N, C-alpha and C positions, 0 to 999 in steps of 0.2 A: 504494499500500499504505500502512498505516497506520504513522505515524513514532513517535508518543509519545502519552501521555496529557497532556492540558493542564490540566483541571480536573475534580474530584470535588465534588459538591454536598453540602453538609451543611445540614439544615433546622434553623433555630433559632427562638426567639420574638422576639428583640429584636435588631437590628443593632448597637447601641452596646454593649450587655451582651456579645454574642458577641464583637466586636472587642477589648473589654478582656481578656476571659477568653484568648482564643488569642494575643493580644500578651504580656499580662504574666504569664499562667500558663505557656504553652506556648512563649513566647518566638519567636513567629512575627512577621513584618512585615506590614503593610497593603500590598498591590499595587495595590488599586483599590479606590475608593469614590465612586461616581457615581450620581445620582439617574437613575432610570428612569422608570417610569409608575406612577400611582396611589400615590404615597408609597413606592414600593419603591426599592431600590438595587442596583447592582450591585457587591458587596463580595467581594473575594478577599484571602486572606491564604495565606503561606507560611513555611516555615523559611527564612532568608536562603541564597541561592544555588540553592534547589530549583527544578526545570523544572515541577513541577506545583502549581498552586494549588487551595485549597479555596474554593470558592464558598459564602459565608455566606447563606443566602436564607431570607426571611421567607415562610412559606406565604401562599397566597391563601385567603380565607375557607373554601372546601371542602375545603383541603388540611391543616387544623389537626391532623387524626389522623395525618399522616404525620411529625410531629415525632418525633425519637428513633427513628426505625424504618430509618435507612440502614444499609447493610451496612458492615462492619468495615473501617477504614483501617490499613493498617501503616504506622508511622513507624520508620525506622532510628535508631539510637543506638549509640554506642561504650561506654556504661555505663548498661544497662538498670536494674541495681539502684540505682545512684547517682541516676538521673534519677527512678526511681519514689520513692525517698526525699524528693526535692525536691519533686515533684509531690504527694505526700502531705502535705507541710507547706503546700501551697496548698490543702488540702483536697478533692483530686482523688479520686474515689472508684475504687478498684480492685476488679476482680473476685476477686482473690487475690494473693498474693504473687508476684514474678518467680520462674520457673521455669527450670530446665535442661532443654533440649529438644534433639533431634539436632542442629538447625540454628543452636544458641546459646542464649541466654537470651530468655525472652519474658515480658511481664506485659501484661494487658488492663486498660483503664480506660475510663470513659465522661465525655463532656463534660457540663455542667449540664443539656443536654437530652436526653440519653440516647443519643446517638450513640457506638457504640463504636470504640475504638481499639487496636490491638496495638502494644505498644512492643517492638522487637526489636534485640537486640545479636547481630550475626551471628557464628557460630563463626569463628574464624581457622584457615585452612588448617594443617594439622599438617604440619610439615616431616619428610620421612623420611631415614634415612640415606643412602639413595641420592641424594636431592636435594642434601643437603649435600656429597656426594662431587662430583657434577656442578658444583656452583656453586665450589668452591673448585681445581678442577683445570683450569679454563679460563684 
């Protein structure tokens, strides 16, 4: 059975430019940067401690039209509004302001190649009075 998601591919125009943006703007770390074939490289980045890596891939000549067409990737945060403010200071393009939604707070932005990301601060479970009574009477 499937155990986890290991990689998500993001198509970019330039490896070094992408590494710079993902590490300095989003605070990710480089996990792999290995030469492969025909001048390509196996480059992966991820937030520190994350189990899933983003593969930064420069397209082959006939794949150029696929830059910026990847499906949305959700990034979890503990402060969506604060992180959005910091990212905007680094000229990250947001599709709107952070919104309150039933599952928390979210904001959508794109990387310099047009790949979309959803920044999500998950709603904290509300503690009910009954829950408080159960935890205090144990």
